[in-house]
gemmi code that builds the backbone of each chain (N, CA, C; Angstrom):
import gemmi

chains = {
    "A": [
        ("SER", (-1.853, 12.421, 10.648), (-2.309, 11.605, 8.972), (-2.698, 12.667, 7.731)),
        ("ALA", (-2.676, 12.787, 6.412), (-2.602, 12.942, 5.920), (-3.979, 12.653, 4.841)),
        ("VAL", (-3.987, 14.132, 4.019), (-5.358, 13.534, 2.745), (-4.913, 14.282, 1.118)),
        ("ILE", (-4.719, 13.320, 0.731), (-4.298, 13.130, -0.674), (-4.904, 12.566, -1.765)),
        ("SER", (-5.166, 13.105, -2.367), (-5.645, 13.950, -3.858), (-4.725, 13.406, -4.631)),
        ("GLN", (-5.342, 12.765, -5.660), (-4.444, 12.776, -7.672), (-5.477, 12.212, -8.123)),
        ("LYS", (-4.690, 13.689, -9.650), (-5.731, 13.660, -10.673), (-5.428, 12.939, -11.837)),
        ("PRO", (-5.568, 12.594, -12.562), (-6.995, 12.283, -12.569), (-7.842, 11.118, -12.457)),
        ("SER", (-8.388, 10.648, -11.923), (-9.080, 9.295, -10.692), (-9.099, 8.511, -11.855)),
        ("ARG", (-9.111, 8.352, -12.916), (-9.316, 7.702, -14.387), (-9.294, 8.096, -14.955)),
        ("ASP", (-8.528, 7.184, -16.289), (-8.698, 7.790, -17.688), (-8.668, 6.761, -18.737)),
        ("ILE", (-8.890, 6.626, -20.387), (-8.185, 5.560, -20.856), (-7.505, 6.570, -21.700)),
        ("CYS", (-6.415, 5.836, -22.596), (-5.512, 6.038, -23.210), (-4.863, 5.561, -24.400)),
        ("GLN", (-4.545, 5.874, -25.506), (-4.384, 5.112, -26.277), (-2.690, 4.610, -26.142)),
        ("ARG", (-2.580, 3.279, -26.725), (-0.465, 2.747, -27.270), (0.268, 4.087, -27.740)),
        ("GLY", (0.582, 3.833, -26.981), (1.932, 5.193, -27.440), (1.967, 6.697, -26.889)),
        ("THR", (1.167, 6.853, -26.049), (0.990, 8.250, -25.876), (1.330, 8.306, -24.138)),
        ("SER", (1.619, 9.357, -23.698), (1.978, 9.360, -22.311), (0.780, 10.177, -21.145)),
        ("LEU", (0.825, 9.438, -19.596), (0.278, 10.461, -19.522), (0.637, 10.848, -17.967)),
        ("THR", (0.100, 11.634, -17.219), (1.392, 12.405, -16.333), (-0.610, 12.631, -14.740)),
        ("ILE", (0.625, 11.502, -13.942), (-0.771, 11.824, -13.164), (-0.527, 12.719, -11.898)),
        ("GLN", (-1.406, 13.635, -10.869), (-0.602, 14.659, -10.241), (-0.924, 13.620, -8.936)),
        ("CYS", (-0.298, 14.087, -7.923), (-0.432, 13.536, -6.580), (-0.264, 14.732, -5.737)),
        ("GLN", (-1.488, 15.719, -4.997), (-1.176, 16.218, -4.103), (-1.759, 15.991, -2.458)),
        ("VAL", (-0.711, 16.377, -1.429), (-1.111, 16.446, 0.033), (-1.537, 17.810, 0.518)),
        ("ASP", (-2.265, 17.460, 1.795), (-2.534, 18.815, 2.231), (-1.954, 19.123, 3.581)),
        ("SER", (-0.317, 18.532, 3.626), (0.294, 18.949, 4.406), (1.812, 18.566, 4.208)),
        ("GLN", (2.865, 19.493, 4.647), (4.301, 19.204, 3.704), (5.107, 18.247, 4.449)),
        ("VAL", (5.511, 16.646, 3.909), (5.991, 15.923, 3.641), (7.064, 15.676, 3.014)),
        ("THR", (8.419, 14.947, 3.498), (9.218, 14.341, 3.095), (9.404, 13.875, 1.940)),
        ("MET", (8.706, 12.316, 2.340), (8.950, 11.160, 1.785), (6.832, 10.667, 1.005)),
        ("MET", (7.598, 11.002, -0.742), (6.231, 10.445, -0.995), (6.369, 9.191, -1.709)),
        ("PHE", (5.511, 8.544, -2.179), (5.652, 6.930, -3.058), (5.155, 6.838, -3.782)),
        ("TRP", (5.639, 6.426, -5.473), (4.066, 5.678, -6.176), (4.808, 4.843, -6.414)),
        ("TYR", (2.794, 4.009, -6.245), (2.596, 2.463, -6.351), (2.322, 2.014, -7.691)),
        ("ARG", (2.100, 0.604, -7.772), (1.051, 0.627, -9.405), (0.591, -0.921, -8.415)),
        ("GLN", (-0.622, -1.013, -8.994), (-1.556, -2.430, -8.898), (-2.289, -1.879, -9.415)),
        ("GLN", (-1.962, -3.920, -10.192), (-2.556, -4.300, -11.073), (-3.661, -5.114, -11.095)),
        ("PRO", (-5.073, -4.516, -11.769), (-6.009, -5.659, -11.369), (-6.131, -6.983, -10.362)),
        ("GLY", (-6.569, -6.542, -9.951), (-7.022, -8.090, -8.319), (-5.579, -8.634, -8.000)),
        ("GLN", (-4.539, -7.809, -7.570), (-3.046, -7.970, -7.325), (-2.946, -7.290, -6.384)),
        ("SER", (-1.687, -6.789, -5.710), (-1.304, -6.542, -4.798), (-0.618, -5.046, -5.282)),
        ("LEU", (0.045, -4.703, -4.152), (0.803, -2.679, -4.481), (1.969, -3.589, -4.884)),
        ("THR", (2.274, -2.754, -6.085), (4.331, -2.544, -5.984), (5.103, -1.714, -6.061)),
        ("LEU", (5.804, -0.997, -5.392), (6.419, 0.458, -5.405), (7.080, 0.322, -6.433)),
        ("ILE", (6.807, 1.509, -6.965), (7.815, 1.740, -8.024), (8.783, 2.580, -8.425)),
        ("ALA", (8.933, 4.281, -7.159), (9.346, 4.622, -6.231), (9.390, 5.744, -5.796)),
        ("THR", (10.500, 5.824, -4.774), (10.459, 7.134, -3.539), (10.591, 8.167, -4.321)),
        ("ALA", (10.203, 9.521, -4.090), (10.000, 10.623, -4.565), (10.165, 11.467, -3.094)),
        ("ASN", (12.047, 12.069, -2.968), (11.922, 13.126, -1.587), (12.270, 14.651, -2.744)),
        ("GLN", (11.776, 14.994, -2.031), (11.981, 17.034, -2.671), (13.599, 17.259, -2.278)),
        ("GLY", (14.017, 17.634, -3.455), (15.085, 17.922, -3.903), (16.027, 16.889, -4.016)),
        ("SER", (15.408, 16.040, -4.686), (16.441, 15.045, -4.967), (15.869, 14.032, -5.787)),
        ("GLU", (16.595, 13.256, -6.882), (15.947, 12.649, -7.885), (15.348, 11.106, -7.250)),
        ("ALA", (14.361, 10.917, -8.086), (13.633, 9.558, -7.432), (14.476, 8.383, -7.142)),
        ("THR", (14.326, 7.863, -6.329), (14.762, 6.734, -6.264), (13.579, 5.244, -6.852)),
        ("TYR", (14.512, 4.687, -7.891), (13.374, 3.421, -8.370), (13.685, 2.082, -7.773)),
        ("GLU", (12.694, 1.345, -7.919), (12.326, -0.371, -7.391), (13.234, -0.913, -8.793)),
        ("SER", (13.251, -2.012, -8.605), (13.911, -2.956, -9.603), (12.916, -3.036, -10.881)),
        ("GLY", (13.148, -2.976, -12.045), (12.145, -3.322, -12.629), (11.474, -2.130, -13.154)),
        ("PHE", (11.610, -1.017, -12.811), (10.956, 0.767, -13.031), (12.089, 1.268, -13.142)),
        ("VAL", (11.887, 2.156, -14.814), (13.001, 2.941, -14.892), (12.409, 4.131, -14.862)),
        ("ILE", (13.324, 5.688, -14.768), (13.157, 6.813, -15.296), (13.226, 7.064, -16.290)),
        ("ASP", (13.189, 6.699, -17.485), (12.319, 6.298, -19.091), (10.645, 6.262, -19.075)),
        ("LYS", (10.623, 5.718, -18.703), (9.833, 4.541, -18.771), (8.424, 5.469, -17.115)),
        ("PHE", (9.023, 5.913, -16.699), (7.367, 6.713, -15.399), (8.763, 7.607, -14.338)),
        ("PRO", (8.998, 8.985, -15.570), (9.432, 9.727, -15.068), (8.682, 10.667, -13.803)),
        ("ILE", (9.911, 11.053, -12.635), (9.021, 11.849, -11.561), (8.991, 12.818, -11.045)),
        ("SER", (8.272, 14.198, -11.069), (8.696, 15.349, -10.489), (8.211, 15.281, -8.939)),
        ("ARG", (9.217, 16.546, -8.246), (8.507, 16.597, -6.901), (9.012, 18.193, -6.623)),
        ("PRO", (8.615, 18.807, -6.780), (8.900, 20.529, -7.231), (8.532, 21.317, -6.055)),
        ("ASN", (8.141, 20.249, -4.779), (7.660, 20.904, -3.414), (7.518, 19.836, -2.339)),
        ("LEU", (7.256, 19.919, -1.342), (7.045, 19.444, -0.152), (5.340, 18.809, -0.118)),
        ("THR", (4.792, 19.135, -1.130), (2.935, 19.008, -0.847), (2.134, 18.102, -2.393)),
        ("PHE", (3.477, 17.902, -3.645), (3.370, 17.740, -4.504), (4.321, 17.167, -5.392)),
        ("SER", (3.326, 15.922, -6.281), (4.934, 15.054, -7.502), (4.064, 15.155, -8.168)),
        ("THR", (4.320, 14.474, -9.118), (4.053, 13.486, -10.561), (4.355, 13.224, -10.753)),
        ("LEU", (3.658, 11.320, -11.300), (4.440, 10.304, -12.169), (3.993, 9.825, -13.478)),
        ("THR", (4.517, 10.328, -14.513), (3.919, 10.231, -15.908), (4.717, 9.245, -16.391)),
        ("VAL", (3.467, 8.621, -17.046), (3.668, 7.331, -17.486), (3.546, 7.220, -19.368)),
        ("SER", (4.958, 7.127, -19.401), (5.578, 7.553, -21.220), (5.157, 5.988, -21.836)),
        ("ASN", (4.552, 5.908, -23.694), (4.945, 6.104, -24.819), (3.938, 4.186, -23.920)),
        ("MET", (3.307, 4.738, -23.709), (1.557, 3.575, -22.758), (1.615, 2.458, -23.620)),
        ("SER", (1.588, 1.087, -23.503), (1.335, -0.545, -23.829), (0.292, -0.484, -22.818)),
        ("PRO", (-0.470, -1.496, -23.332), (-1.922, -2.257, -22.868), (-1.502, -2.562, -21.491)),
        ("GLU", (-0.328, -3.052, -21.372), (0.315, -3.592, -20.283), (0.435, -2.960, -19.083)),
        ("ASP", (0.217, -1.643, -19.206), (0.275, -0.270, -18.016), (-0.872, 0.040, -17.043)),
        ("SER", (-1.565, -0.723, -18.188), (-3.060, -0.433, -17.337), (-3.207, -0.631, -16.278)),
        ("SER", (-3.235, -0.374, -15.449), (-3.412, -0.041, -13.335), (-3.984, 0.640, -12.971)),
        ("ILE", (-4.362, 0.184, -11.537), (-3.764, 1.563, -10.539), (-2.801, 1.885, -10.073)),
        ("TYR", (-2.795, 3.394, -9.901), (-1.452, 4.086, -9.599), (-1.740, 4.561, -8.860)),
        ("LEU", (-0.819, 4.949, -7.527), (-1.045, 5.205, -6.150), (-0.286, 6.044, -6.178)),
        ("CYS", (-0.376, 7.653, -5.131), (0.841, 7.291, -3.988), (0.493, 7.400, -3.197)),
        ("SER", (1.720, 8.013, -2.058), (1.419, 7.506, -0.653), (2.300, 8.483, -0.284)),
        ("VAL", (1.840, 8.791, 1.103), (2.847, 9.916, 2.271), (3.356, 8.646, 3.275)),
        ("LEU", (4.368, 9.036, 3.510), (4.893, 9.266, 5.370), (4.816, 10.127, 5.774)),
        ("ALA", (3.616, 9.709, 7.209), (3.332, 10.882, 8.041), (2.974, 10.161, 9.489)),
        ("SER", (2.730, 11.091, 10.039), (2.507, 10.738, 12.264), (1.070, 10.831, 11.537)),
        ("GLY", (0.311, 9.860, 12.545), (-0.914, 10.224, 12.973), (-1.666, 9.218, 14.246)),
        ("ARG", (-2.852, 8.967, 13.830), (-3.318, 7.936, 15.271), (-2.576, 7.004, 15.439)),
        ("LEU", (-2.421, 6.049, 14.696), (-1.623, 4.862, 14.286), (-0.148, 4.795, 14.655)),
        ("GLY", (0.800, 6.137, 14.732), (2.055, 6.248, 14.481), (2.249, 6.436, 13.359)),
        ("GLU", (3.881, 6.141, 13.022), (4.126, 7.010, 11.566), (4.209, 5.584, 10.670)),
        ("THR", (3.178, 6.016, 10.039), (2.955, 4.949, 8.167), (2.411, 5.381, 6.913)),
        ("GLN", (2.478, 4.877, 6.360), (2.252, 5.500, 4.606), (0.343, 5.835, 4.468)),
        ("TYR", (-0.156, 6.952, 4.162), (-1.357, 7.291, 3.647), (-1.013, 6.880, 2.513)),
        ("PHE", (-2.362, 6.720, 1.596), (-2.541, 6.370, 0.525), (-3.179, 8.043, -0.126)),
        ("GLY", (-3.390, 7.968, -0.767), (-4.112, 8.857, -2.097), (-5.276, 7.835, -2.615)),
        ("PRO", (-6.498, 8.113, -3.172), (-7.387, 7.457, -4.299), (-7.252, 6.072, -5.629)),
        ("GLY", (-5.983, 7.063, -5.878), (-5.444, 6.038, -7.260), (-6.092, 6.888, -8.332)),
        ("THR", (-5.215, 6.641, -9.401), (-5.798, 6.807, -10.372), (-5.708, 5.256, -11.746)),
        ("ARG", (-7.152, 4.923, -11.632), (-7.407, 3.910, -12.227), (-7.047, 4.213, -14.411)),
        ("LEU", (-5.719, 3.408, -14.608), (-5.498, 4.242, -16.267), (-5.619, 2.836, -16.756)),
        ("LEU", (-6.442, 2.638, -18.514), (-6.836, 1.686, -19.228), (-6.079, 1.773, -20.445)),
        ("VAL", (-6.086, 1.823, -20.190), (-4.540, 1.490, -22.414), (-4.347, 0.490, -23.066)),
        ("LEU", (-5.527, 1.503, -24.331), (-5.484, 0.653, -25.580), (-5.077, 0.742, -26.248)),
    ],
    "B": [
        ("GLU", (15.643, -10.815, -2.233), (14.574, -10.200, -1.830), (13.455, -10.649, -1.130)),
        ("LEU", (13.102, -9.684, -0.291), (12.575, -9.880, 0.170), (10.521, -9.635, -0.066)),
        ("LYS", (10.067, -11.328, 0.132), (9.518, -11.628, 0.190), (7.703, -11.887, 0.972)),
        ("VAL", (7.024, -11.425, 0.793), (5.887, -11.402, 2.304), (5.100, -12.261, 1.016)),
        ("GLU", (4.078, -13.256, 2.481), (3.218, -14.435, 1.757), (2.356, -14.241, 2.918)),
        ("GLN", (0.809, -14.344, 2.404), (-0.525, -13.666, 3.045), (-1.522, -15.163, 3.213)),
        ("ASN", (-2.011, -15.893, 4.103), (-2.850, -16.748, 3.835), (-3.646, -16.557, 4.335)),
        ("PRO", (-4.735, -17.119, 3.981), (-5.227, -17.667, 2.921), (-5.741, -16.536, 2.184)),
        ("LEU", (-5.639, -16.849, 1.215), (-5.841, -15.186, -0.098), (-6.870, -14.795, -0.373)),
        ("PHE", (-8.208, -16.097, 0.113), (-9.530, -15.898, -0.232), (-10.149, -16.933, 0.930)),
        ("LEU", (-10.978, -15.503, 1.531), (-11.410, -16.525, 2.999), (-13.450, -15.720, 2.815)),
        ("SER", (-13.769, -16.846, 2.857), (-15.357, -16.514, 3.434), (-15.884, -17.497, 4.296)),
        ("MET", (-16.191, -16.418, 5.295), (-16.724, -17.358, 6.841), (-17.991, -16.196, 6.963)),
        ("GLN", (-18.771, -17.141, 8.031), (-20.449, -16.441, 8.586), (-19.728, -15.522, 9.143)),
        ("GLU", (-20.905, -14.824, 9.185), (-20.726, -13.814, 10.444), (-20.677, -14.654, 12.095)),
        ("GLY", (-20.080, -13.418, 12.820), (-20.138, -13.730, 14.386), (-19.177, -14.971, 14.737)),
        ("LYS", (-18.114, -15.344, 13.220), (-17.380, -16.878, 13.422), (-16.309, -15.528, 13.451)),
        ("ASN", (-14.946, -16.470, 14.223), (-13.494, -15.978, 14.209), (-12.486, -16.720, 13.239)),
        ("TYR", (-11.187, -16.417, 13.025), (-10.685, -16.202, 12.271), (-9.715, -15.910, 11.803)),
        ("THR", (-8.027, -16.469, 11.602), (-7.339, -15.769, 11.806), (-6.798, -15.244, 10.649)),
        ("ILE", (-5.939, -14.123, 9.869), (-5.118, -14.168, 8.405), (-3.958, -14.158, 8.812)),
        ("TYR", (-2.290, -15.329, 7.871), (-1.576, -14.905, 8.158), (-0.763, -14.588, 7.596)),
        ("CYS", (0.673, -13.503, 8.129), (1.350, -12.945, 7.155), (3.387, -13.264, 7.305)),
        ("ASN", (3.194, -14.450, 6.692), (5.108, -14.830, 6.492), (5.783, -13.582, 5.713)),
        ("TYR", (7.005, -13.342, 6.371), (8.193, -12.841, 5.540), (9.063, -13.225, 5.727)),
        ("SER", (10.198, -12.909, 4.697), (11.108, -13.534, 4.652), (12.756, -13.473, 4.774)),
        ("THR", (12.404, -12.124, 5.625), (13.793, -11.079, 5.889), (13.244, -10.569, 7.369)),
        ("THR", (15.121, -10.331, 7.601), (14.474, -9.578, 9.090), (13.599, -8.158, 9.041)),
        ("SER", (12.645, -7.939, 10.058), (12.140, -6.669, 10.193), (11.576, -6.550, 10.983)),
        ("ASP", (11.129, -5.663, 12.352), (10.304, -5.117, 12.651), (9.430, -4.570, 12.905)),
        ("ARG", (8.903, -3.959, 11.275), (8.064, -3.270, 11.334), (6.562, -3.265, 10.130)),
        ("LEU", (5.775, -3.550, 10.830), (4.917, -3.897, 10.275), (3.166, -3.691, 9.941)),
        ("TYR", (3.034, -3.843, 8.955), (1.520, -2.561, 8.645), (0.250, -3.389, 8.321)),
        ("TRP", (-0.431, -3.397, 8.596), (-1.876, -3.766, 8.093), (-2.917, -3.182, 7.451)),
        ("TYR", (-3.571, -3.241, 6.494), (-4.113, -1.780, 5.710), (-5.594, -3.015, 4.884)),
        ("ARG", (-6.305, -2.110, 5.046), (-7.523, -2.471, 4.621), (-8.046, -1.818, 3.061)),
        ("GLN", (-8.450, -2.444, 1.875), (-9.125, -1.788, 0.978), (-9.955, -2.442, 0.707)),
        ("ASP", (-11.253, -1.389, 0.047), (-12.455, -2.077, -0.217), (-12.615, -1.752, -1.594)),
        ("PRO", (-13.369, -2.606, -2.248), (-13.691, -2.666, -3.764), (-13.543, -1.444, -4.182)),
        ("GLY", (-12.665, -1.073, -5.520), (-12.424, 0.791, -5.740), (-12.421, 1.726, -5.127)),
        ("LYS", (-11.612, 1.269, -4.335), (-10.971, 2.457, -3.035), (-9.726, 1.911, -2.952)),
        ("SER", (-9.159, 3.076, -2.258), (-7.464, 3.273, -1.795), (-7.171, 2.142, -0.825)),
        ("LEU", (-6.576, 2.362, 0.079), (-5.996, 1.653, 1.003), (-5.912, 2.482, 2.734)),
        ("GLU", (-6.295, 2.134, 3.855), (-7.160, 2.561, 5.019), (-5.811, 2.135, 5.996)),
        ("SER", (-5.361, 2.147, 6.194), (-4.463, 1.653, 7.472), (-4.811, 1.406, 8.741)),
        ("LEU", (-5.008, 0.109, 8.876), (-5.019, 0.580, 9.815), (-4.166, -0.620, 11.381)),
        ("PHE", (-3.188, -0.733, 11.315), (-1.631, -0.890, 12.486), (-0.841, -0.735, 11.716)),
        ("VAL", (-0.188, -0.773, 12.786), (1.233, -0.379, 12.453), (1.874, -1.178, 13.706)),
        ("LEU", (2.788, -1.889, 13.758), (3.117, -2.775, 14.659), (4.775, -2.378, 14.600)),
        ("LEU", (5.480, -2.067, 15.612), (6.744, -1.515, 15.328), (7.886, -2.849, 16.203)),
        ("SER", (7.621, -3.582, 17.210), (8.279, -4.228, 17.689), (8.258, -5.631, 17.938)),
        ("ASN", (8.596, -6.505, 18.610), (8.851, -7.791, 18.544), (7.545, -7.804, 20.293)),
        ("GLY", (6.624, -8.804, 19.221), (5.634, -9.483, 20.828), (4.643, -8.345, 20.513)),
        ("ALA", (4.533, -7.117, 19.450), (3.444, -6.022, 19.897), (1.816, -5.774, 19.322)),
        ("VAL", (1.451, -6.306, 19.930), (-0.241, -6.723, 19.730), (-0.892, -5.464, 19.858)),
        ("LYS", (-2.297, -4.764, 18.926), (-3.161, -4.105, 18.737), (-4.033, -4.279, 18.313)),
        ("GLN", (-5.257, -3.552, 19.228), (-6.709, -4.357, 18.821), (-7.657, -3.002, 18.549)),
        ("GLU", (-8.473, -2.944, 17.349), (-9.382, -1.732, 17.016), (-10.529, -2.695, 16.675)),
        ("GLY", (-11.500, -2.664, 17.656), (-12.990, -2.910, 17.520), (-13.187, -4.631, 17.739)),
        ("ARG", (-12.874, -5.397, 16.652), (-13.377, -6.616, 15.920), (-12.008, -7.528, 15.698)),
        ("LEU", (-10.866, -6.316, 15.476), (-9.665, -7.034, 14.382), (-8.079, -6.944, 15.898)),
        ("MET", (-7.899, -7.769, 15.440), (-6.291, -7.850, 16.248), (-5.409, -8.232, 15.771)),
        ("ALA", (-4.224, -7.302, 15.695), (-2.538, -7.495, 14.865), (-1.677, -7.930, 15.880)),
        ("SER", (-0.866, -8.889, 15.281), (0.005, -9.240, 16.499), (1.433, -9.369, 15.717)),
        ("LEU", (2.441, -9.137, 15.978), (3.969, -9.062, 15.839), (5.432, -9.941, 15.960)),
        ("ASP", (5.753, -11.232, 15.329), (6.131, -11.856, 16.254), (7.854, -11.812, 15.281)),
        ("THR", (7.916, -11.303, 16.061), (10.101, -10.878, 14.581), (10.988, -11.970, 14.641)),
        ("LYS", (10.800, -12.380, 15.879), (11.455, -13.885, 16.085), (11.061, -14.809, 14.292)),
        ("ALA", (9.728, -15.254, 15.100), (8.597, -16.226, 13.839), (8.805, -15.883, 12.169)),
        ("ARG", (8.840, -14.321, 12.184), (8.793, -13.301, 11.083), (7.284, -13.618, 10.623)),
        ("LEU", (6.715, -13.363, 11.639), (4.914, -13.454, 11.493), (3.752, -12.370, 11.803)),
        ("SER", (3.175, -12.410, 10.941), (2.610, -11.326, 11.597), (0.943, -12.436, 11.606)),
        ("THR", (-0.163, -11.736, 12.360), (-1.624, -12.322, 12.333), (-2.459, -11.484, 12.384)),
        ("LEU", (-3.242, -11.505, 11.588), (-4.272, -10.621, 12.110), (-6.311, -11.036, 12.252)),
        ("HIS", (-5.876, -11.390, 13.360), (-7.500, -11.673, 14.226), (-8.658, -11.488, 13.985)),
        ("ILE", (-9.711, -12.228, 13.545), (-11.185, -11.315, 13.003), (-12.168, -11.774, 14.289)),
        ("THR", (-12.872, -11.495, 14.890), (-13.361, -11.681, 16.119), (-15.227, -11.414, 15.759)),
        ("ALA", (-15.623, -12.795, 15.808), (-17.561, -12.081, 15.757), (-17.443, -11.438, 14.519)),
        ("ALA", (-17.192, -11.987, 13.507), (-17.058, -11.537, 12.450), (-18.303, -10.733, 12.066)),
        ("VAL", (-18.252, -8.877, 11.613), (-20.024, -8.644, 10.437), (-19.687, -8.317, 9.536)),
        ("HIS", (-20.869, -7.930, 8.556), (-20.532, -8.359, 7.052), (-19.996, -6.860, 6.378)),
        ("ASP", (-20.076, -5.979, 7.778), (-18.757, -4.687, 7.117), (-17.475, -5.064, 6.958)),
        ("LEU", (-16.359, -6.252, 7.460), (-15.668, -6.697, 8.008), (-15.163, -7.168, 6.093)),
        ("SER", (-16.106, -7.330, 5.576), (-15.562, -7.747, 4.182), (-14.872, -6.462, 3.497)),
        ("ALA", (-13.702, -7.231, 3.098), (-12.986, -6.151, 2.123), (-11.190, -7.633, 1.501)),
        ("THR", (-10.350, -6.349, 0.997), (-9.608, -7.018, 1.026), (-8.144, -7.185, 2.314)),
        ("TYR", (-7.232, -7.715, 2.507), (-6.673, -7.263, 3.832), (-5.218, -7.239, 3.492)),
        ("PHE", (-4.127, -6.161, 3.494), (-3.027, -6.647, 3.067), (-1.671, -6.501, 3.895)),
        ("CYS", (-0.650, -7.111, 4.541), (0.177, -6.803, 5.438), (1.157, -5.889, 4.568)),
        ("ALA", (2.191, -5.367, 5.042), (3.216, -4.481, 4.452), (4.328, -4.791, 5.447)),
        ("VAL", (5.350, -5.138, 4.841), (6.708, -5.188, 5.581), (7.744, -4.440, 5.162)),
        ("ASP", (8.101, -3.408, 6.351), (8.814, -2.443, 5.591), (10.888, -2.967, 6.595)),
        ("PRO", (11.691, -3.463, 5.243), (12.493, -3.391, 5.781), (14.002, -2.633, 6.437)),
        ("GLY", (13.332, -1.418, 6.129), (14.332, -0.425, 6.598), (15.098, 0.079, 7.462)),
        ("VAL", (16.035, 1.024, 8.229), (16.289, 1.565, 9.853), (16.483, 2.812, 9.663)),
        ("GLY", (16.157, 3.269, 10.147), (16.768, 5.002, 10.625), (15.739, 5.375, 9.596)),
        ("GLU", (17.024, 6.221, 9.026), (16.224, 7.385, 8.439), (15.307, 6.398, 6.855)),
        ("THR", (15.240, 5.184, 6.674), (15.079, 4.550, 5.644), (13.882, 3.976, 6.324)),
        ("SER", (12.778, 3.888, 7.256), (12.155, 3.619, 8.427), (10.923, 3.431, 7.370)),
        ("GLY", (10.038, 2.954, 7.323), (9.020, 3.647, 6.931), (8.437, 3.984, 5.837)),
        ("SER", (9.640, 3.531, 4.082), (9.620, 3.748, 3.274), (9.412, 2.450, 1.936)),
        ("ARG", (10.546, 1.375, 1.726), (10.502, 1.158, 1.172), (9.165, -0.338, 1.226)),
        ("LEU", (8.335, -0.034, 1.420), (6.945, -1.427, 1.698), (7.057, -2.702, 0.782)),
        ("THR", (7.059, -3.965, 1.763), (6.968, -4.979, 0.529), (5.183, -5.235, 0.581)),
        ("PHE", (4.358, -5.402, -0.123), (3.188, -6.197, 0.354), (2.956, -7.482, -0.519)),
        ("GLY", (1.883, -8.297, 0.802), (1.787, -9.532, 0.484), (0.284, -8.924, -0.675)),
        ("GLU", (-0.096, -10.132, -0.672), (-0.902, -10.299, -1.921), (-2.097, -10.461, -1.801)),
        ("GLY", (-2.605, -10.407, 0.118), (-3.459, -9.592, -0.062), (-4.575, -10.553, 0.716)),
        ("THR", (-5.555, -10.553, 1.540), (-6.306, -11.692, 1.264), (-7.510, -11.056, 1.493)),
        ("GLN", (-8.396, -11.827, 0.366), (-10.628, -11.139, 0.115), (-11.031, -11.414, 1.398)),
        ("LEU", (-11.719, -11.049, 1.856), (-12.497, -11.391, 2.943), (-14.069, -11.160, 2.927)),
        ("THR", (-14.464, -12.550, 3.056), (-16.472, -12.241, 2.583), (-16.816, -12.849, 3.883)),
        ("VAL", (-17.968, -11.494, 4.821), (-18.082, -12.186, 5.501), (-19.667, -12.599, 5.356)),
        ("ASN", (-20.469, -13.136, 5.445), (-21.589, -13.690, 4.749), (-22.505, -13.316, 6.067)),
        ("PRO", (-24.105, -12.925, 5.747), (-24.947, -13.021, 7.129), (-25.168, -14.609, 7.550)),
    ],
}
model = gemmi.Model(1)
for chain_id, residues in chains.items():
    chain = gemmi.Chain(chain_id)
    for i, (resn, *xyz) in enumerate(residues, 1):
        res = gemmi.Residue()
        res.name, res.seqid = resn, gemmi.SeqId(i, " ")
        for name, pos in zip(("N", "CA", "C"), xyz):
            atom = gemmi.Atom()
            atom.name, atom.element = name, gemmi.Element(name[0])
            atom.pos, atom.b_iso = gemmi.Position(*pos), 0.0
            res.add_atom(atom)
        chain.add_residue(res)
    model.add_chain(chain)
structure = gemmi.Structure()
structure.add_model(model)
structure.setup_entities()
């Protein structure tokens, strides 16, 4: 399995500003992912971040709005740029790792973002 | 586009009762995952189902996968209050190197178990 931490755990931001969310994992992993979960809703995959390559974005998400860095095998950042109230969500990172259940995605605790 | 539908979306049940949550998906896949999310918390992995006919059990929860019907079930036996949470299924249409990656989640089933 994998233990994942995220910073910040929550933030309140003004529209038009940017926030960078950090994701740290306790072991080296190839694949890391960023998801968005709007209040009371399901999870939507934003992008896949593999070390040494550009992030792969899902339909509806673009690099200018959600730039991602993956400098090494234990760390990634997601920036939410030029924020608007519609960006208010929980942002979760996950990693693909093997554990007791088999290979699955393990999730971080999430970053709760409120944009005013 | 892969669609994943869960039902019911809301489930209120009495302790001691049995119930089943259904997860239907729209495209071929032989990898399906179940997660639990408590209010204000992150997701906890419950089951990994990797082939047709797979059945996994953990305590009062049992998950199964029928890839031909594109259906997974999460069965709750003799529910207890501690099982109150939101349960998500997630489907992985990938193969080979991309397997386990681009998960599509269902809407979630919010389960409340009443004493």
